[in-house]
MMTF fields as JSON, N, C-alpha, C and O atoms, coordinates in Angstrom:
{
  "mmtfVersion": "1.0.0",
  "mmtfProducer": "UNKNOWN",
  "numBonds": 451,
  "numAtoms": 452,
  "numGroups": 113,
  "numChains": 1,
  "numModels": 1,
  "chainsPerModel": [1],
  "groupsPerChain": [113],
  "chainIdList": ["A"],
  "bondAtomList": [4, 2, 8, 6, 12, 10, 16, 14, 20, 18, 24, 22, 28, 26, 32, 30, 36, 34, 40, 38, 44, 42, 48, 46, 52, 50, 56, 54, 60, 58, 64, 62, 68, 66, 72, 70, 76, 74, 80, 78, 84, 82, 88, 86, 92, 90, 96, 94, 100, 98, 104, 102, 108, 106, 112, 110, 116, 114, 120, 118, 124, 122, 128, 126, 132, 130, 136, 134, 140, 138, 144, 142, 148, 146, 152, 150, 156, 154, 160, 158, 164, 162, 168, 166, 172, 170, 176, 174, 180, 178, 184, 182, 188, 186, 192, 190, 196, 194, 200, 198, 204, 202, 208, 206, 212, 210, 216, 214, 220, 218, 224, 222, 228, 226, 232, 230, 236, 234, 240, 238, 244, 242, 248, 246, 252, 250, 256, 254, 260, 258, 264, 262, 268, 266, 272, 270, 276, 274, 280, 278, 284, 282, 288, 286, 292, 290, 296, 294, 300, 298, 304, 302, 308, 306, 312, 310, 316, 314, 320, 318, 324, 322, 328, 326, 332, 330, 336, 334, 340, 338, 344, 342, 348, 346, 352, 350, 356, 354, 360, 358, 364, 362, 368, 366, 372, 370, 376, 374, 380, 378, 384, 382, 388, 386, 392, 390, 396, 394, 400, 398, 404, 402, 408, 406, 412, 410, 416, 414, 420, 418, 424, 422, 428, 426, 432, 430, 436, 434, 440, 438, 444, 442, 448, 446],
  "bondOrderList": [1, 1, 1, 1, 1, 1, 1, 1, 1, 1, 1, 1, 1, 1, 1, 1, 1, 1, 1, 1, 1, 1, 1, 1, 1, 1, 1, 1, 1, 1, 1, 1, 1, 1, 1, 1, 1, 1, 1, 1, 1, 1, 1, 1, 1, 1, 1, 1, 1, 1, 1, 1, 1, 1, 1, 1, 1, 1, 1, 1, 1, 1, 1, 1, 1, 1, 1, 1, 1, 1, 1, 1, 1, 1, 1, 1, 1, 1, 1, 1, 1, 1, 1, 1, 1, 1, 1, 1, 1, 1, 1, 1, 1, 1, 1, 1, 1, 1, 1, 1, 1, 1, 1, 1, 1, 1, 1, 1, 1, 1, 1, 1],
  "groupList": [{"groupName": "MET", "atomNameList": ["N", "CA", "C", "O"], "elementList": ["N", "C", "C", "O"], "formalChargeList": [0, 0, 0, 0], "bondAtomList": [1, 0, 2, 1, 3, 2], "bondOrderList": [1, 1, 2], "singleLetterCode": "M", "chemCompType": "L-PEPTIDE LINKING"}, {"groupName": "GLU", "atomNameList": ["N", "CA", "C", "O"], "elementList": ["N", "C", "C", "O"], "formalChargeList": [0, 0, 0, 0], "bondAtomList": [1, 0, 2, 1, 3, 2], "bondOrderList": [1, 1, 2], "singleLetterCode": "E", "chemCompType": "L-PEPTIDE LINKING"}, {"groupName": "LYS", "atomNameList": ["N", "CA", "C", "O"], "elementList": ["N", "C", "C", "O"], "formalChargeList": [0, 0, 0, 0], "bondAtomList": [1, 0, 2, 1, 3, 2], "bondOrderList": [1, 1, 2], "singleLetterCode": "K", "chemCompType": "L-PEPTIDE LINKING"}, {"groupName": "PHE", "atomNameList": ["N", "CA", "C", "O"], "elementList": ["N", "C", "C", "O"], "formalChargeList": [0, 0, 0, 0], "bondAtomList": [1, 0, 2, 1, 3, 2], "bondOrderList": [1, 1, 2], "singleLetterCode": "F", "chemCompType": "L-PEPTIDE LINKING"}, {"groupName": "VAL", "atomNameList": ["N", "CA", "C", "O"], "elementList": ["N", "C", "C", "O"], "formalChargeList": [0, 0, 0, 0], "bondAtomList": [1, 0, 2, 1, 3, 2], "bondOrderList": [1, 1, 2], "singleLetterCode": "V", "chemCompType": "L-PEPTIDE LINKING"}, {"groupName": "THR", "atomNameList": ["N", "CA", "C", "O"], "elementList": ["N", "C", "C", "O"], "formalChargeList": [0, 0, 0, 0], "bondAtomList": [1, 0, 2, 1, 3, 2], "bondOrderList": [1, 1, 2], "singleLetterCode": "T", "chemCompType": "L-PEPTIDE LINKING"}, {"groupName": "GLN", "atomNameList": ["N", "CA", "C", "O"], "elementList": ["N", "C", "C", "O"], "formalChargeList": [0, 0, 0, 0], "bondAtomList": [1, 0, 2, 1, 3, 2], "bondOrderList": [1, 1, 2], "singleLetterCode": "Q", "chemCompType": "L-PEPTIDE LINKING"}, {"groupName": "ALA", "atomNameList": ["N", "CA", "C", "O"], "elementList": ["N", "C", "C", "O"], "formalChargeList": [0, 0, 0, 0], "bondAtomList": [1, 0, 2, 1, 3, 2], "bondOrderList": [1, 1, 2], "singleLetterCode": "A", "chemCompType": "L-PEPTIDE LINKING"}, {"groupName": "LEU", "atomNameList": ["N", "CA", "C", "O"], "elementList": ["N", "C", "C", "O"], "formalChargeList": [0, 0, 0, 0], "bondAtomList": [1, 0, 2, 1, 3, 2], "bondOrderList": [1, 1, 2], "singleLetterCode": "L", "chemCompType": "L-PEPTIDE LINKING"}, {"groupName": "TYR", "atomNameList": ["N", "CA", "C", "O"], "elementList": ["N", "C", "C", "O"], "formalChargeList": [0, 0, 0, 0], "bondAtomList": [1, 0, 2, 1, 3, 2], "bondOrderList": [1, 1, 2], "singleLetterCode": "Y", "chemCompType": "L-PEPTIDE LINKING"}, {"groupName": "ASP", "atomNameList": ["N", "CA", "C", "O"], "elementList": ["N", "C", "C", "O"], "formalChargeList": [0, 0, 0, 0], "bondAtomList": [1, 0, 2, 1, 3, 2], "bondOrderList": [1, 1, 2], "singleLetterCode": "D", "chemCompType": "L-PEPTIDE LINKING"}, {"groupName": "GLY", "atomNameList": ["N", "CA", "C", "O"], "elementList": ["N", "C", "C", "O"], "formalChargeList": [0, 0, 0, 0], "bondAtomList": [1, 0, 2, 1, 3, 2], "bondOrderList": [1, 1, 2], "singleLetterCode": "G", "chemCompType": "PEPTIDE LINKING"}, {"groupName": "HIS", "atomNameList": ["N", "CA", "C", "O"], "elementList": ["N", "C", "C", "O"], "formalChargeList": [0, 0, 0, 0], "bondAtomList": [1, 0, 2, 1, 3, 2], "bondOrderList": [1, 1, 2], "singleLetterCode": "H", "chemCompType": "L-PEPTIDE LINKING"}, {"groupName": "ARG", "atomNameList": ["N", "CA", "C", "O"], "elementList": ["N", "C", "C", "O"], "formalChargeList": [0, 0, 0, 0], "bondAtomList": [1, 0, 2, 1, 3, 2], "bondOrderList": [1, 1, 2], "singleLetterCode": "R", "chemCompType": "L-PEPTIDE LINKING"}, {"groupName": "ILE", "atomNameList": ["N", "CA", "C", "O"], "elementList": ["N", "C", "C", "O"], "formalChargeList": [0, 0, 0, 0], "bondAtomList": [1, 0, 2, 1, 3, 2], "bondOrderList": [1, 1, 2], "singleLetterCode": "I", "chemCompType": "L-PEPTIDE LINKING"}, {"groupName": "SER", "atomNameList": ["N", "CA", "C", "O"], "elementList": ["N", "C", "C", "O"], "formalChargeList": [0, 0, 0, 0], "bondAtomList": [1, 0, 2, 1, 3, 2], "bondOrderList": [1, 1, 2], "singleLetterCode": "S", "chemCompType": "L-PEPTIDE LINKING"}, {"groupName": "CYS", "atomNameList": ["N", "CA", "C", "O"], "elementList": ["N", "C", "C", "O"], "formalChargeList": [0, 0, 0, 0], "bondAtomList": [1, 0, 2, 1, 3, 2], "bondOrderList": [1, 1, 2], "singleLetterCode": "C", "chemCompType": "L-PEPTIDE LINKING"}, {"groupName": "ASN", "atomNameList": ["N", "CA", "C", "O"], "elementList": ["N", "C", "C", "O"], "formalChargeList": [0, 0, 0, 0], "bondAtomList": [1, 0, 2, 1, 3, 2], "bondOrderList": [1, 1, 2], "singleLetterCode": "N", "chemCompType": "L-PEPTIDE LINKING"}],
  "groupTypeList": [0, 1, 2, 3, 4, 5, 6, 7, 8, 8, 9, 10, 3, 9, 11, 1, 8, 8, 5, 1, 12, 6, 2, 13, 14, 9, 1, 8, 4, 4, 8, 1, 10, 9, 15, 9, 15, 1, 14, 7, 2, 10, 1, 11, 14, 15, 13, 6, 15, 4, 12, 10, 0, 14, 13, 13, 16, 10, 7, 8, 8, 1, 11, 9, 1, 1, 2, 8, 6, 8, 14, 7, 2, 3, 8, 2, 5, 2, 1, 8, 4, 11, 13, 14, 2, 5, 8, 15, 2, 1, 9, 17, 2, 17, 2, 10, 15, 15, 8, 14, 15, 1, 14, 1, 5, 8, 7, 10, 8, 14, 14, 10, 8],
  "groupIdList": [1, 2, 3, 4, 5, 6, 7, 8, 9, 10, 11, 12, 13, 14, 15, 16, 17, 18, 19, 20, 21, 22, 23, 24, 25, 26, 27, 28, 29, 30, 31, 32, 33, 34, 35, 36, 37, 38, 39, 40, 41, 42, 43, 44, 45, 46, 47, 48, 49, 50, 51, 52, 53, 54, 55, 56, 57, 58, 59, 60, 61, 62, 63, 64, 65, 66, 67, 68, 69, 70, 71, 72, 73, 74, 75, 76, 77, 78, 79, 80, 81, 82, 83, 84, 85, 86, 87, 88, 89, 90, 91, 92, 93, 94, 95, 96, 97, 98, 99, 100, 101, 102, 103, 104, 105, 106, 107, 108, 109, 110, 111, 112, 113],
  "secStructList": [7, 2, 2, 2, 2, 2, 2, 2, 2, 2, 2, 2, 2, 2, 4, 4, 4, 1, 7, 2, 2, 2, 2, 2, 2, 2, 0, 0, 0, 0, 0, 1, 7, 7, 7, 2, 2, 2, 2, 2, 2, 2, 2, 6, 1, 7, 2, 2, 2, 2, 2, 2, 2, 2, 2, 2, 2, 2, 2, 2, 2, 2, 2, 2, 2, 2, 2, 2, 7, 2, 2, 2, 2, 2, 2, 2, 2, 2, 2, 2, 2, 2, 2, 2, 2, 2, 2, 2, 2, 2, 2, 2, 2, 2, 7, 7, 6, 2, 2, 2, 2, 2, 2, 2, 2, 2, 2, 2, 2, 2, 2, 2, 7],
  "xCoordList": [87.96, 87.441, 87.197, 86.186, 88.121, 87.988, 86.724, 86.057, 86.396, 85.181, 83.949, 83.03, 83.936, 82.809, 82.671, 81.566, 83.787, 83.756, 83.245, 82.429, 83.72, 83.274, 81.782, 81.055, 81.32, 79.894, 79.056, 77.995, 79.523, 78.775, 78.697, 77.642, 79.802, 79.794, 78.853, 78.055, 78.954, 78.07, 76.61, 75.775, 76.312, 74.935, 74.497, 73.371, 75.378, 75.04, 74.69, 73.753, 75.438, 75.224, 74.112, 73.37, 73.989, 73.083, 72.018, 71.236, 71.975, 71.046, 69.587, 68.805, 69.217, 67.821, 67.401, 66.211, 68.354, 68.029, 67.711, 67.305, 67.89, 67.53, 66.051, 65.442, 65.485, 64.107, 64.069, 65.107, 62.892, 62.76, 63.294, 63.985, 62.975, 63.44, 64.968, 65.604, 65.552, 67.008, 67.65, 68.646, 67.079, 67.622, 67.593, 68.578, 66.466, 66.335, 67.401, 68.079, 67.543, 68.517, 69.942, 70.766, 70.23, 71.574, 71.942, 73.065, 71.021, 71.272, 71.572, 72.479, 70.809, 71.033, 72.42, 73.086, 72.862, 74.17, 75.293, 76.216, 75.217, 76.337, 76.361, 77.412, 75.233, 75.216, 74.972, 75.496, 74.181, 73.85, 74.679, 74.617, 75.452, 76.346, 75.613, 76.128, 74.414, 73.702, 74.348, 74.918, 74.254, 74.761, 73.704, 72.521, 74.138, 73.197, 72.168, 70.992, 72.618, 71.717, 70.636, 69.47, 71.02, 70.048, 68.995, 67.801, 69.441, 68.51, 67.613, 66.406, 68.202, 67.423, 66.303, 65.167, 66.631, 65.631, 64.529, 63.343, 64.927, 63.958, 63.086, 61.903, 63.659, 62.943, 62.222, 61.42, 62.511, 61.888, 62.414, 61.679, 63.688, 64.332, 65.599, 66.006, 66.221, 67.434, 68.65, 68.663, 69.643, 70.899, 71.509, 72.084, 71.379, 71.904, 71.204, 71.835, 69.912, 69.164, 69.701, 69.825, 70.016, 70.573, 71.929, 72.207, 72.754, 74.076, 73.95, 74.657, 73.058, 72.866, 72.376, 72.814, 71.474, 70.954, 72.056, 72.133, 72.907, 74.004, 74.952, 75.418, 75.235, 76.117, 75.476, 76.157, 74.177, 73.473, 73.465, 73.701, 73.19, 73.178, 74.553, 74.667, 75.601, 76.964, 77.23, 77.781, 76.839, 77.064, 76.279, 76.794, 75.037, 74.225, 74.855, 75.022, 75.199, 75.76, 77.096, 77.362, 77.926, 79.205, 78.984, 79.73, 77.954, 77.619, 77.187, 77.561, 76.401, 75.996, 77.218, 77.322, 78.138, 79.337, 80.19, 80.738, 80.299, 81.08, 80.537, 81.3, 79.22, 78.592, 78.561, 78.818, 78.251, 78.01, 79.212, 79.342, 80.084, 81.311, 81.056, 81.882, 79.935, 79.624, 80.572, 80.974, 80.926, 81.837, 83.227, 83.873, 83.682, 85.005, 85.056, 86.048, 83.998, 83.949, 83.902, 84.548, 83.149, 83.062, 84.435, 84.855, 85.129, 86.434, 87.458, 88.284, 87.413, 88.328, 88.03, 88.951, 86.753, 86.364, 86.845, 87.369, 86.664, 87.107, 88.621, 89.097, 89.354, 90.812, 91.201, 92.068, 90.561, 90.877, 90.504, 91.245, 89.381, 88.974, 89.971, 90.3, 90.442, 91.466, 92.737, 93.363, 93.106, 94.307, 94.074, 94.962, 92.895, 92.566, 92.622, 93.137, 92.101, 92.106, 93.546, 93.856, 94.41, 95.813, 96.49, 97.218, 96.235, 96.842, 96.339, 97.109, 95.059, 94.523, 95.109, 95.359, 95.33, 95.99, 97.417, 97.889, 98.091, 99.451, 99.475, 100.364, 98.513, 98.415, 98.199, 98.83, 97.306, 97.03, 98.263, 98.423, 99.123, 100.364, 101.396, 101.973, 101.615, 102.735, 102.342, 103.203, 101.067, 100.58, 101.287, 101.545, 101.594, 102.25, 101.189, 100.395, 101.182, 100.125, 100.198, 99.223, 101.319, 101.407, 100.484, 100.109, 100.127, 99.221, 97.804, 97.048, 97.445, 96.1, 95.833, 94.754, 96.804, 96.599, 96.453, 95.677, 97.188, 97.055, 95.676, 95.055, 95.209, 93.872, 92.812, 91.875, 92.958, 92.008, 92.022, 90.969, 93.195, 93.315, 92.597, 91.887, 92.782, 92.109, 90.601, 89.843, 90.169, 88.729, 88.151, 87.04, 88.892, 88.438, 88.321, 87.393, 89.257, 89.183, 87.923, 87.278, 87.581, 86.353, 85.134, 84.235, 85.106, 83.97, 83.851, 82.739, 84.964, 84.942, 84.555, 84.255, 84.564, 84.158, 82.681, 82.094],
  "yCoordList": [103.508, 104.771, 104.717, 105.224, 104.106, 104.06, 103.302, 103.688, 102.227, 101.48, 102.362, 102.334, 103.142, 104.05, 105.06, 105.308, 105.64, 106.637, 105.992, 106.577, 104.801, 104.081, 103.801, 104.039, 103.293, 103.002, 104.272, 104.26, 105.349, 106.607, 107.125, 107.586, 107.052, 107.48, 106.606, 107.111, 105.305, 104.391, 104.709, 104.723, 104.961, 105.271, 106.61, 106.738, 107.601, 108.91, 108.807, 109.451, 108.005, 107.906, 106.938, 107.198, 105.837, 104.777, 104.384, 103.468, 105.052, 104.683, 104.668, 103.854, 105.558, 105.625, 104.389, 104.19, 103.556, 102.321, 101.171, 100.095, 101.389, 100.391, 100.529, 101.572, 99.471, 99.561, 100.453, 100.727, 100.901, 101.749, 101.034, 101.64, 99.753, 98.976, 98.882, 99.083, 98.58, 98.501, 99.844, 99.9, 100.926, 102.258, 102.562, 103.05, 102.275, 102.578, 101.834, 102.43, 100.535, 99.725, 100.182, 100.322, 100.412, 100.819, 102.165, 102.343, 103.103, 104.417, 104.283, 104.936, 103.436, 103.269, 102.718, 103.166, 101.747, 101.143, 102.071, 102.351, 102.546, 103.283, 104.745, 105.259, 105.406, 106.845, 107.195, 108.19, 106.382, 106.677, 105.872, 106.125, 104.905, 104.088, 103.263, 103.059, 102.796, 101.891, 100.514, 100.155, 99.76, 98.389, 97.48, 97.819, 96.343, 95.375, 94.958, 94.772, 94.816, 94.405, 95.448, 95.103, 96.719, 97.794, 97.801, 97.939, 97.655, 97.665, 96.436, 96.533, 95.287, 94.052, 94.177, 93.774, 94.735, 94.917, 95.874, 95.585, 97.016, 98.027, 97.535, 97.869, 96.749, 96.29, 94.956, 94.541, 94.296, 92.996, 91.898, 90.985, 91.997, 90.976, 90.512, 91.087, 89.474, 88.966, 89.819, 90.521, 89.734, 90.426, 89.913, 90.68, 88.613, 87.998, 88.559, 88.744, 88.828, 89.415, 90.799, 91.156, 91.572, 92.906, 92.772, 93.463, 91.884, 91.648, 91.238, 91.768, 90.302, 89.829, 90.955, 91.065, 91.789, 92.887, 93.88, 94.353, 94.198, 95.136, 94.556, 95.276, 93.284, 92.646, 92.667, 92.933, 92.39, 92.425, 93.844, 94.049, 94.817, 96.217, 96.636, 97.275, 96.283, 96.598, 95.993, 96.656, 94.746, 94.07, 94.752, 94.932, 95.128, 95.822, 97.156, 97.457, 97.943, 99.27, 99.181, 99.967, 98.233, 98.029, 97.58, 97.967, 96.759, 96.324, 97.485, 97.554, 98.396, 99.581, 100.412, 100.884, 100.584, 101.371, 100.675, 101.326, 99.369, 98.616, 98.832, 98.953, 98.877, 99.038, 100.493, 100.772, 101.417, 102.804, 103.729, 104.722, 103.408, 104.183, 105.656, 106.51, 105.961, 107.354, 107.932, 109.091, 107.135, 107.618, 107.835, 108.843, 106.898, 107.038, 108.305, 109.033, 108.569, 109.776, 111.031, 112.03, 110.981, 112.107, 112.422, 113.579, 111.394, 111.607, 112.111, 112.963, 111.593, 112.057, 113.522, 114.324, 113.865, 115.249, 116.178, 117.259, 115.747, 116.546, 116.781, 117.886, 115.745, 115.858, 116.842, 117.693, 116.721, 117.595, 119.048, 119.96, 119.266, 120.628, 121.23, 122.413, 120.425, 120.904, 121.319, 122.323, 120.54, 120.878, 122.166, 123.014, 122.307, 123.535, 124.743, 125.798, 124.584, 125.686, 126.097, 127.286, 125.116, 125.392, 126.111, 127.085, 125.608, 126.221, 127.643, 128.517, 127.878, 129.229, 130.21, 131.368, 129.751, 130.619, 130.933, 132.064, 129.896, 130.078, 131.044, 131.889, 130.916, 131.819, 133.262, 134.188, 133.44, 134.79, 135.432, 136.652, 134.608, 135.122, 135.479, 136.566, 134.544, 134.653, 135.136, 135.545, 135.094, 135.433, 134.613, 135.091, 133.35, 132.416, 131.814, 130.975, 132.246, 131.825, 130.339, 129.783, 129.693, 128.252, 127.446, 126.317, 128.034, 127.345, 127.256, 126.356, 128.177, 128.188, 126.888, 126.308, 126.433, 125.199, 123.994, 123.082, 123.985, 122.882, 122.908, 121.864, 124.102, 124.248, 123.774, 123.072, 124.155, 123.723, 122.211, 121.6, 121.607, 120.148, 119.452, 118.468, 119.966, 119.402, 119.57, 118.666, 120.727, 120.965, 119.991, 119.496, 119.704, 118.726, 117.336, 116.592, 116.985, 115.686, 115.573, 114.524, 116.646, 116.65, 116.471, 115.692, 117.175, 117.074, 115.648, 115.152, 114.989, 113.64, 112.561, 111.429, 112.909, 111.93, 111.666, 110.87],
  "zCoordList": [51.643, 51.163, 49.653, 49.166, 48.918, 47.47, 47.053, 46.092, 47.771, 47.434, 47.617, 46.798, 48.693, 48.93, 47.795, 47.313, 47.37, 46.293, 45.008, 44.296, 44.718, 43.523, 43.596, 42.631, 44.742, 44.899, 44.778, 44.154, 45.363, 45.306, 43.871, 43.434, 43.14, 41.738, 40.91, 40.121, 41.096, 40.362, 40.656, 39.752, 41.918, 42.295, 41.704, 41.225, 41.735, 41.168, 39.685, 39.214, 38.969, 37.528, 37.143, 36.197, 37.854, 37.417, 38.436, 38.182, 39.572, 40.633, 40.21, 40.702, 39.307, 38.864, 38.091, 37.844, 37.705, 36.99, 37.946, 37.507, 39.234, 40.239, 40.591, 40.354, 41.156, 41.635, 42.869, 43.472, 43.239, 44.432, 45.677, 46.496, 45.815, 46.97, 46.968, 48.003, 45.814, 45.712, 46.043, 46.765, 45.516, 45.79, 47.28, 47.834, 47.936, 49.36, 50.169, 51.006, 49.916, 50.663, 50.342, 51.246, 49.075, 48.655, 49.267, 49.739, 49.263, 49.874, 51.353, 51.87, 52.039, 53.476, 53.765, 54.699, 52.966, 53.2, 52.749, 53.514, 51.515, 50.928, 51.36, 51.742, 51.303, 51.567, 53.033, 53.532, 53.717, 55.115, 56.115, 57.318, 55.623, 56.449, 57.519, 58.617, 57.183, 58.092, 57.997, 56.967, 59.063, 59.035, 58.409, 58.372, 57.927, 57.356, 58.41, 58.099, 59.645, 60.727, 60.984, 61.177, 60.987, 61.199, 60.093, 60.36, 58.871, 57.744, 57.783, 57.559, 58.067, 58.134, 59.164, 58.912, 60.315, 61.374, 60.916, 61.077, 60.342, 59.901, 58.749, 58.679, 57.853, 56.66, 56.868, 56.032, 57.977, 58.247, 57.334, 56.957, 56.983, 56.161, 56.859, 57.869, 56.324, 56.961, 56.593, 55.582, 57.43, 57.178, 55.88, 55.108, 55.646, 54.422, 53.183, 52.142, 53.295, 52.171, 51.831, 50.66, 52.863, 52.646, 51.947, 50.966, 52.461, 51.873, 50.406, 49.549, 50.121, 48.747, 47.84, 46.694, 48.344, 47.542, 47.198, 46.064, 48.166, 47.921, 46.876, 45.993, 46.97, 45.98, 44.595, 43.605, 44.515, 43.223, 42.649, 41.458, 43.52, 43.072, 42.579, 41.534, 43.32, 42.882, 41.506, 40.627, 41.324, 40.042, 38.917, 37.814, 39.202, 38.197, 37.81, 36.629, 38.81, 38.563, 37.827, 36.917, 38.219, 37.532, 36.089, 35.189, 35.875, 34.52, 33.639, 32.469, 34.2, 33.445, 33.052, 31.919, 34.0, 33.703, 32.644, 31.755, 32.743, 31.762, 30.348, 29.389, 30.237, 28.925, 28.456, 27.285, 29.36, 28.966, 29.141, 28.426, 30.083, 30.321, 30.66, 30.339, 31.297, 31.627, 32.669, 32.572, 33.657, 34.703, 34.119, 34.403, 33.311, 32.683, 31.836, 31.867, 31.083, 30.253, 31.117, 30.801, 32.191, 33.112, 33.708, 33.729, 34.192, 34.817, 33.809, 34.139, 32.578, 31.533, 31.197, 31.037, 31.092, 30.81, 31.917, 31.65, 33.151, 34.296, 34.243, 34.505, 33.906, 33.793, 32.678, 32.873, 31.521, 30.393, 30.677, 30.31, 31.316, 31.671, 32.661, 32.574, 33.588, 34.527, 33.808, 34.151, 32.813, 32.021, 31.222, 31.136, 30.648, 29.91, 30.841, 30.471, 32.027, 32.996, 33.335, 33.406, 33.54, 33.836, 32.672, 32.862, 31.463, 30.278, 30.054, 29.659, 30.301, 30.096, 31.106, 30.774, 32.342, 33.33, 32.887, 33.001, 32.377, 31.895, 30.709, 30.608, 29.832, 28.681, 29.144, 28.633, 30.111, 30.619, 31.244, 31.212, 31.807, 32.407, 31.341, 31.356, 30.417, 29.471, 28.082, 27.304, 27.766, 26.422, 25.342, 24.237, 25.7, 24.78, 23.861, 24.285, 22.608, 21.677, 21.323, 20.818, 21.575, 21.293, 22.206, 21.888, 23.332, 24.262, 23.701, 24.065, 22.825, 22.248, 21.484, 21.607, 20.703, 19.929, 20.856, 20.57, 21.954, 22.911, 23.579, 23.78, 23.916, 24.495, 23.506, 23.886, 22.245, 21.213, 21.037, 20.855, 21.09, 20.974, 22.122, 21.913, 23.34, 24.502, 24.395, 24.746, 23.912, 23.734, 22.727, 22.916, 21.651, 20.653, 21.259, 20.942, 22.127, 22.803, 23.643, 23.675, 24.315, 25.128, 24.225, 24.539, 23.133, 22.204, 21.676, 21.495, 21.428, 20.867, 21.886, 21.509, 23.16, 24.167, 23.972, 24.704]
}
């Protein structure tokens, strides 16, 4: 399951950098759960070609993430926003003004990403 989530995230962020052919094949395997054999038959290519393309696409997408870190920044932002949301609920309950500085610090971290 984790590999699927990783592939889906990579595709969401960097899929537009693939060629149309690569995108079509990658979507069929990762998003539509087609087998390599089904795609090979439909595309008129070998099963090995499909396998090789998926491996190349994975390597390309992982390379983009390694260089750009968009997914890492997205996940960190999501985590920080979740913490801010928790702190703001806590503030609304307790009216503890010390939480405001922590919220501001977290907001600054998001801005610096």
